[in-house]
Residue frames as a rotation matrix with the C-alpha (Angstrom) as fourth column:
PHE 1
-0.717 0.696 0.036 4.09
-0.648 -0.646 -0.404 -155.90
-0.258 -0.313 0.914 41.95
CYS 2
-0.283 0.762 0.583 0.66
0.229 0.644 -0.730 -157.54
-0.931 -0.073 -0.357 41.82
ALA 3
-0.914 -0.076 0.398 -0.28
0.397 0.027 0.917 -157.99
-0.081 0.997 0.005 38.21
TYR 4
-0.075 0.985 0.158 -3.87
0.971 0.035 0.237 -157.29
0.228 0.171 -0.958 38.84
ALA 5
0.395 0.092 -0.914 -3.07
0.535 -0.832 0.148 -153.97
-0.747 -0.547 -0.378 40.59
VAL 6
-0.635 -0.728 -0.259 -0.81
0.155 -0.448 0.880 -153.05
-0.757 0.519 0.398 37.67
ALA 7
-0.630 0.508 0.588 -3.70
0.739 0.158 0.655 -153.58
0.240 0.847 -0.475 35.25
LEU 8
0.473 0.855 -0.216 -5.59
0.874 -0.423 0.240 -151.06
0.114 -0.302 -0.947 37.38
GLY 9
0.365 -0.479 0.798 -2.66
0.186 -0.803 -0.567 -148.59
0.912 0.355 -0.204 37.33
LYS 10
0.782 -0.099 0.615 -1.51
-0.615 -0.277 0.738 -149.29
0.097 -0.956 -0.278 40.88
LYS 11
-0.154 -0.831 -0.535 1.63
-0.285 0.556 -0.781 -150.89
0.946 0.032 -0.322 42.43
PHE 12
0.660 0.253 0.707 0.82
-0.751 0.233 0.618 -153.22
-0.008 -0.939 0.344 45.29
ASP 13
-0.484 -0.826 0.288 3.26
-0.842 0.529 0.105 -155.85
-0.239 -0.191 -0.952 46.64
GLY 14
0.259 0.519 -0.815 2.72
-0.661 0.710 0.242 -159.32
0.704 0.476 0.527 45.41
ASP 15
0.159 -0.168 0.973 2.62
-0.838 0.498 0.223 -162.40
-0.522 -0.851 -0.061 47.64
PRO 16
-0.612 -0.512 -0.603 4.33
-0.768 0.568 0.298 -165.55
0.190 0.645 -0.740 46.33
ARG 17
-0.721 0.445 0.531 1.58
0.046 0.795 -0.604 -167.65
-0.691 -0.411 -0.594 47.84
PHE 18
0.467 0.876 0.117 -0.70
0.277 -0.019 -0.961 -166.30
-0.839 0.482 -0.252 45.13
ALA 19
-0.279 -0.682 -0.676 1.19
-0.608 -0.420 0.674 -166.64
-0.743 0.599 -0.297 41.88
ASP 20
0.764 0.482 0.430 0.85
0.073 0.597 -0.799 -167.91
-0.641 0.641 0.421 38.35
ILE 21
-0.454 -0.888 -0.079 3.36
-0.073 -0.052 0.996 -168.81
-0.888 0.458 -0.041 35.65
VAL 22
0.721 0.681 0.129 2.29
0.155 0.023 -0.988 -167.93
-0.676 0.732 -0.089 32.21
ASP 23
0.909 -0.393 0.143 4.56
0.155 -0.002 -0.988 -168.48
0.388 0.920 0.059 29.16
GLY 24
0.094 -0.946 -0.309 7.60
0.814 0.252 -0.523 -168.79
0.573 -0.203 0.794 31.48
LYS 25
-0.526 -0.223 0.821 6.79
-0.158 -0.923 -0.351 -165.45
0.836 -0.314 0.450 33.35
LEU 26
-0.531 0.294 -0.795 5.95
0.830 0.372 -0.416 -165.35
0.173 -0.880 -0.441 37.02
TYR 27
-0.313 0.513 0.799 3.00
-0.112 -0.856 0.505 -163.17
0.943 0.068 0.325 38.03
LEU 28
-0.860 -0.007 -0.510 2.26
0.503 0.152 -0.851 -162.36
0.083 -0.988 -0.127 41.71
PHE 29
0.030 0.912 0.409 -1.02
0.228 -0.404 0.886 -161.18
0.973 0.067 -0.220 43.28
VAL 30
-0.397 -0.191 0.898 -1.68
-0.605 -0.680 -0.413 -159.29
0.690 -0.707 0.155 46.43
ASN 31
-0.558 0.315 0.768 -4.05
-0.673 0.370 -0.641 -161.79
-0.486 -0.874 0.005 48.13
ALA 32
-0.794 0.279 0.540 -6.33
0.327 0.945 -0.007 -164.82
-0.512 0.171 -0.842 47.60
ALA 33
0.229 0.953 -0.199 -9.40
0.361 -0.273 -0.892 -162.70
-0.904 0.133 -0.406 46.68
ILE 34
0.319 -0.188 -0.929 -7.53
-0.737 -0.665 -0.118 -160.86
-0.595 0.723 -0.351 43.89
PHE 35
-0.808 -0.587 0.050 -5.88
-0.446 0.664 0.600 -164.12
-0.385 0.462 -0.799 42.72
GLU 36
-0.419 0.725 0.546 -9.41
0.567 0.679 -0.466 -165.58
-0.709 0.114 -0.696 42.30
LYS 37
0.567 0.590 -0.575 -10.58
-0.102 -0.643 -0.759 -162.52
-0.817 0.489 -0.305 40.27
TYR 38
-0.202 -0.728 -0.655 -7.50
-0.861 -0.186 0.473 -162.81
-0.467 0.659 -0.590 38.10
LYS 39
-0.818 -0.137 0.558 -8.25
0.015 0.966 0.259 -166.52
-0.574 0.220 -0.788 37.42
GLN 40
0.170 0.968 0.183 -11.71
0.409 0.099 -0.907 -165.57
-0.896 0.229 -0.379 36.05
ASP 41
0.978 0.204 0.038 -10.19
0.132 -0.473 -0.871 -163.48
-0.160 0.857 -0.489 33.25
LYS 42
0.365 -0.931 0.012 -6.45
0.543 0.224 0.809 -164.26
-0.756 -0.289 0.587 33.02
GLU 43
-0.081 -0.425 0.902 -5.87
0.996 -0.001 0.089 -163.26
-0.037 0.905 0.423 29.47
ASN 44
0.561 0.401 0.725 -7.52
0.451 -0.882 0.139 -159.84
0.695 0.249 -0.675 29.80
VAL 45
0.956 -0.213 -0.202 -5.75
0.095 -0.429 0.899 -159.05
-0.278 -0.878 -0.390 33.11
LEU 46
0.125 -0.986 0.109 -2.28
0.582 0.162 0.797 -159.82
-0.804 -0.036 0.594 31.80
LYS 47
-0.023 -0.063 0.998 -2.93
0.946 -0.324 0.001 -158.08
0.323 0.944 0.067 28.48
THR 48
0.799 0.414 0.435 -4.06
0.268 -0.894 0.359 -154.92
0.538 -0.170 -0.826 30.34
ALA 49
0.826 -0.519 -0.221 -1.19
0.161 -0.158 0.974 -155.07
-0.541 -0.840 -0.046 32.79
ALA 50
-0.060 -0.835 0.546 1.30
0.886 0.207 0.414 -155.28
-0.459 0.509 0.728 29.93
GLU 51
0.161 0.291 0.943 -0.29
0.751 -0.656 0.075 -152.28
0.641 0.696 -0.324 28.31
VAL 52
0.928 0.316 0.197 -0.39
0.106 -0.733 0.672 -150.24
0.357 -0.603 -0.714 31.58
TRP 53
0.607 -0.703 -0.372 3.06
0.718 0.284 0.635 -151.12
-0.341 -0.652 0.677 32.93
PRO 54
-0.258 -0.797 0.547 5.12
0.917 -0.379 -0.120 -148.87
0.303 0.471 0.828 30.65
THR 55
0.108 0.377 0.920 3.05
0.167 -0.919 0.357 -145.87
0.980 0.115 -0.163 31.76
ILE 56
0.909 0.231 0.347 3.57
-0.295 -0.232 0.927 -146.50
0.295 -0.945 -0.142 35.55
LYS 57
0.589 -0.695 -0.412 6.97
0.563 0.719 -0.408 -148.24
0.580 0.008 0.815 35.47
HIS 58
-0.452 -0.883 0.126 8.97
0.610 -0.409 -0.679 -145.21
0.651 -0.230 0.724 36.66
THR 59
0.075 0.593 0.802 6.18
-0.365 -0.732 0.575 -143.63
0.928 -0.335 0.162 38.85
PRO 60
-0.884 -0.428 0.188 6.75
-0.304 0.222 -0.926 -143.86
0.355 -0.876 -0.326 42.55
VAL 61
-0.611 0.649 -0.452 4.17
0.704 0.708 0.065 -146.03
0.362 -0.278 -0.890 44.46
GLY 62
-0.476 0.384 -0.791 2.99
0.647 -0.456 -0.611 -143.05
-0.596 -0.803 -0.031 46.43
ASP 63
-0.764 0.068 -0.642 2.19
-0.369 -0.861 0.349 -141.11
-0.529 0.504 0.683 43.25
LEU 64
-0.875 0.425 -0.232 -0.23
0.008 0.492 0.871 -143.63
0.484 0.760 -0.433 41.81
């Protein structure tokens, strides 16, 4: 899923054309605009996504 969307509590498909590898982990993003937003605050986006993921991990996409 798109890491930026996860940080917002959503699950959107990621696009491999918009990706970043941080500490050996691959992060995908939904489109170029979101990838640019992510690049402005990488650390915060990834930190927030890591905090949010456990709360939405088992929630169906349609329920978010």
